[in-house]
Steps between C-alpha positions, in 0.01 A plus 500: 500500500850550332434244218276583186369305204779450236787547731792269470555331832739231649383248756719536803368215735336163468524210246513740202782708636703666239250487219381810320176592339249773401213570743165405336275597793521691828257404786538801740240382739664159548868641453566253231634511141480263210829470311528360152646156487537473885313241723308334208255214585269291294129571525253236403185656329168358405364535153287819452394745237820692532718195506326220286757212567586569868830339615803672674620856479813653652444802707727727735419529854545812709806546725545742804624841381770489784671218313571691188730803428498744207782511265651845398428604142746785499810429285722743687429322839761273638227251575358511154257211463579378856274513793455838680314643773238759405427831658199726456557869410244782474524716195471873480133469382412258777530179307671196658785336294700180559876551537799270501683514839828446331518743207202724599352475145120490458359148414252563212151374473492205238162480326 
């Protein structure tokens, strides 16, 4: 999958089109991602040991990974902080790296 946790992405289709957020969770088996502040719903919870009062909590639902695009973090890129396509490049030591299609700069892993 071309998206990883803590990447900054922009929603390109759907009701949330144009919104940005940080990826909180990636579900590779379902091809979905959870983006911070996007597609929030209220969930009604019963009182329990963990949540003594119960009530309503707001959670983010997953959206399909094909509906988001990564933003370029490279300041020299002409599409800096705009959506870009991502390529995969193999390094000399055999490791795979994500690369911006526009400027060719490596997209670093954010921890």
